[in-house]
N, C-alpha and C positions, 0 to 999 in steps of 0.2 A: 330869619336867618338861612341863607344860601350855602346850601349843605354843598353842592360842588364846589363850594368856593371854600371849603374852611375843612383843616383837619381837627380829628378831634381822640381823644384818649379815652379809653374808655379802663376805669381802672375797678378790678371785681370781677369776676365772671361768675356772679350769682346767678339767679333767675333775672333779675333787674338786669344785669349788667349783659345779658347776654340778649333780650327785649331789646336793650339801648342800640348795641352795634347790629341788628339786623334792621332796627327802624334807619337807621342812619346811611348802611348800605344801601338799603333798599331807595335810599335818594340820594344819592351819588356822592356819598360822604366819603373820604375819607379815613380809614377808620386804625387806630393800632389798636393794642390788647395787651394789657399788665392784668397778671396776677402773681402775690407774693407765696400763692399755696400752689403748691406741685402735687397731684397727684392724677390719680385715672379721669375721674368727673373732669376735673379741669383741663385735663387734656382732650377731652373728648368735644367740649365745649368749642374751647380755641382750635381745634381741628373745622370742626364746623363751619367755623366763622371764615377761617380761612379761607376754606373752597369760596364761600362768595365774595372775595376780597379784599378782607382785614388784610394783618400785618400783626404778629405775633413780634411780642418785645422783652426781651431776658433782662434779666436785673443789672446787668451790666449797660443794656441801652434806657434804660430811663430818661438819664440826665439827655441825650440826644433826645430823644421822644418830647420831654415836655417843653425842651427848645423849642419842635417844629409844630407843635399842636398848638391850635387854637383856644382849646375849647378842652375842659375835663368832664367826665359825665362820671361820676365818682358811686362807687355802691356803698349803700346806707350801712354795709358793715364797715366801711374804710373811716376813724374817725377824721371828721376836717381839720386837726390838728397832727397830722404826719406829715411825714417828708415832701411826697407828691405834691396834696392840696397847698401844703407853705410853700412851695416852689412856684405853683402857679400866681398863688395871691403876689408875692414876691415880685413876678413879672406882671402885673396886671392883670391875669387875662382871666379869665370867668370859670366859674366853678358851677356845675350845675349836678343835679341826680334825676336818676330815670323818672320821676314823678315829677320832677320841672320841665324834661323833656314832655312827657305828655302833657303836659297842662299847657302848655304853650300852643298846640295845635288840637285840643280837648272842645268839641262842638257843643258835647250833650251838657243835659243841665248836671251840676255837681252836687253832691250828697256828700259831706268829708265829713269823716268821725276821727277823732285822736280822742286818746286818755292813755292815762296805764294801766286799766284794766277796763275788760267789757266790749272792747272796741270790734275785737272779728265775730264778738255774738251781736252786737247792734246791725251792724252792716248786714251781715248775712238776713238780719231778722227786718227791716226797710229794705231789702233787693226783695225778700218772699212777699210783700206786700206790695210792694209795686209791681210785681209778675203776677201776683192774684188780681189784681185790677188791668190786667190786661199789658202793663206799660214793655217796653223792649230795654232793661234794665242788666245792668250787672255788675257785681261787685269785684274790686280790684284792687292791687293797690299793696301795701303790707299784710294781706291777707292771702298772699301766693301768687297772685294774679297780676302782672307789672300792668299796670293802666299805661302804657305807650305802647302795648301790643293792642289792648282797646279801642285806640281813638280812630282808628279809619274805619272800625265797625258801627261809629256810633253818631248816630243823627244831630239835627237841632232839636228833636222830640224825644229823644231817650234819654236815659240819665244812667249816668253812672256813680255808684255809690263804693266811696275811695278810703279804704283807709291807711292811715297815715300813721308812724309812728314820730319818735322826738328825734332818731337817727334819720327820716328822712325830711323832717322839717329844716333839718340845718342845711340842706341846700337846698331847698326849696322857698319862691320868693314870688310867684306867677299865679296860681292858683285861689279863683276866687269864685268858692264854689257858692251855691245859693243858698244850701242850708250846710252850718258849718254845726257839730254835735262837740260836745264834750263830757265825757263821762263821767272824769274824778282824774285827781291830779294826789297819787302818793306818792311815797322815795321810791324810785327805782334809776335805773342804770348809772348811779354815782359814780361812778369807777371810769367813766366814760368823761361826766356831761358836771363832776368834779363836784358840783353845791347844789341845794334843791334851785335856788334864784338862779342857775344855767336856765336846769330845767321847765321848772315852772315858766322859762321865759321862750324857751321854745314851743312850750304845747299851747303859749297863747300868741304864736303867730299864725298860728292857723286863722285868727280873725281879724287879721293884718290886712287885710285888701277888700274886704268886705266895706257896703254901701248903706245906705238908708232902705235901697230897694229886698237887701240879701235878709237874710236870719242867722242867730245866734242860737242856737238849741244847747242851755246852759245848766245842770246839775246843781239845783239852789240846797240841797243837802251838803257840798263840800265846799267848806270856806271857799277855798284858793279858786275855784272853779265859779264861784259865785262872784267873787271879784273881778273875775276877768266884763264883767257886763260893765263899769265903770270905764274901759278904756275901747269900746266897736260900736260901729257906725252902726249898724246893724241893729232892725229888732232884737229885741229879749224875749226868748219861749222857755221858761223856766218847766224844768220836770221834780218830783219831788216826793219821796215815801213819805216825808211826816208831815209837810207843810200844805194846806190849800194855796194854791199859785196861780198866777197868771199862766197858765201851760196845761201840762198832763200831771195828776196826781195820783194819791194814795187814798181811800177812803171808806169806812165801814168795810172791806174784800172787795173794794172792784177797783178799777182805775178811769178814771176821768179824764176829760178837756174841758175848762172851763164849765163845770156844771154838768156836760153832757158826759152819761154813763156809757161807757163803750165793753168792759166785760170781769165777769167776776174774774179774780186771778185763779179761785181751784178750778177753771176750766183751761188754764196754761196747762200743757204738755210738759214745760222743763218748769223745776220749781226752786229753791233759793229764792232769796233778798237779792240777790244779784241780779238774778234773772228780772225781778218785777222792775228793776232801774232799767236797765234795756227796755223794759216793754214799754215801761214810760217813756223814754225817748224817740222809741219808734210812733207809738201810740202823736206826739208830736210835729214828727217827720210830716205821718202820714195826713196830719190835719194841716200843716205848712201846704204842702202838694195840691191838697183837694181831695183826697183820695175817701170815698164813700165808707162810712163812721162801719159797717155791716162786715164788709172787705176785708177793709184791716182788723178789726178783733176778729176776724176768722182767721187772719192768715197766722197773728200771731200768737194766736191759742193752739193752732194748730204747728206750731213753731217745732220741732225735734229739736233742737241744740247742735252743736258745733264738734267737729272733731276736737283731742285733745281737750278740753273742757268739760269735765266732771260727766263723762262718758264712759258708762256702763259698759266693760266688755264683757265680763260672762259673771254667772254664780255658779261655781265647781266647790262639792265639798259644802257646802251650807255657807262657803265664804262666798261673799261679793266683790269683785276686783273693779274697781272704779281708777279710769286714765284721765288727769289733771295736768300731763305734760305741761299744757301752755301755763300753768301756773310759776312762771317765771318766779316772782315777786313778793315779797310776805304779805301786802293785802292783798292778793291773789288770794293765795297760800289759807290764809284766814276764812277767806269767804266760800271754799271750800269746804274746808274744813267745820266750819256753821251750819254748812249745809246736809251734814252728815246726820241721819237718826239712828244708825245703831253704833256700837262700841267697832272700835278704827284704828288700824294698822299705819301710820302712814309712814311714809316713806319722802324721804328731806336729803337733799343736796347736790351737788354739782360743777361750776364754777361761779366764784364768789361775784359778788353783782355792787361788792362796798354796804353793806345791811348789816346796820344792829340784831343780830337772830333775838336778843332778850323778848322783845315787845311782841317773837313770833309767840314765845312758847308763853308767856302770860295771858294771851288771848286763847291756846289751845289749851291751857288745862280749864278752860269755862267752856270746852266744848265734851263731844265724845268720844277724842281721841285718847284712845289708853297706852300706845303705846307709836315710840316713833324709831325707824330706821334709817340711820344716818351713814350715805355714801358718797364718793366723787370728792373731787381737789378741795371741796371746802367742809368738809366733815369735823375736823377737830374744830373750827371755827361755832360750828354748831351747837354741837356737844358741849361747848365752855356755856355758850349760850343758855341751855337748858340746864347746866346745872348752877349758871347765878340765881334762875330765875325758880328754881326745883322744881325744875320735872326732870323725873331722877326715873323713870320707864322709859330707857332707851338702848339702843344695841349701835353699834359701829361694825361698816362693812368699807372696805376699801375698790370693790365693786360692783355694778351695777346689776349683774344678774346676780350677783350671791344674794343683794338684797331683798330680790322679788322673792326668791328662793326660801329665806331669813324667816320673813315676810309670811309666807307659804306656811310655814311649820310653826308661826308664834300664832296666828290668827285661830280663834275657834268657829265653829258651827254659828250664825247669826252674826257675826263679824262682818267689816268691809276692809279689804287693802284699800289705802287712796294715795296713788302717785300724784302728789302736788308737791314740787321739790324747794320751791321759795328759790330757788337758784337756777342760773342760764345753761342749758347745755353742751358748752362750747369745751367743758374737759374730753370728754370721751362721744361727742356726738355732732353732727354736721350743724341739726338743731334740734328746736325741741319736738319739730313730726316724728325726726327719725330715733328722738328717744319713745316718745311715747308708740308709735308702732313697736321697736324693741320691746317694750311691757306688753303690749298686744302679744306676741308672739310667744314671748316666755308664759302669759296666762293659758295662752291656748294649747301649750303642753303641757300643762297641769291635769294629771289623768284621775280620772274618777276612780276615790274609794270606796270599795263593795262594802256594805252593812247589812249584811242579815239579819 
């Protein structure tokens, strides 16, 4: 791609959009910027980029920009079936995403991770192992650090551990990771992908470019993920909590790789079944990459988790507050609830993603959840599901702040308050991080009650 001879339309001024525009401008490309959201943050980003030579496009100028530009760089937040990408496709023009742009110029060894849940933790855990082994490694992609920002900093001897979402897979076609990891596939983003068949297809795209010299690390316990092994040329390495597989597995309280014991799970800093799965995937990757067993085991056991994922915020007045704002789908919320060991008040709600919430409450009835507070745009849909499943200990709040204060009132000493919404944040927040930070701020504002 000869940048100086190409005109690019960058649609969406997210972190990935800004990083893409900067990458292109630094290489002499003509760059046009468009975002249908108008707010102070977007304006600041656009103004910074215009100072570097980019051109701002208004809504009235989109049609002309589509005709003028050769390539569309599409933000993962913008669906592939919206007017701008459709217009590019009709004209036979290229549509790429930020990760595709980064993949085209990546020299480092890539370890790519996708799946419905566990992506961020698995990426961070693998990156911790590589760093502990003295490797120059960076976590990037959907984790919040665009790949295209890192490609110039990474050479052939380095590692990029890349989190990849289904949104990014819509526009990603060139990446060939040395190791591709798929953690699990459960119902998610059906409001965007329409049905599970489309969603499963996108997740499987990560394996499409792999050849016999590469590796696919697959969750054997997930039937969908296990099925991906039939359609890849790569060497398949499994990980499993339930079966003794060719790869990483759990047996008698310990993690093994093909009979070689790595560590006892009681030595892991983070708890929960979901984190054992993440650790198994990390062990498999470390083995493929030739990392010393002791180094890998120590790094995994010392791993402290990631922000916004079952993250203890504070204990106040005998109540422990836990931030799982990253729990944006039913399966993630179920896993968070299952990890609770004390009676727990859960906060549910936000923007709907097309789920049936009845299965959520059927599972919650088998956990330590004693009360649900439903807030946000989809609170009535969640309430209806709770009633259908016979889960009748709940409250309704329209606003997030009120829901947190109500939880403070309901929870008793020895209880937990868990924010794990099973919904996206976009009804009231820019992203799940902003929602989690708002929760933290409210919890830190709770006053200690003096009990003489």
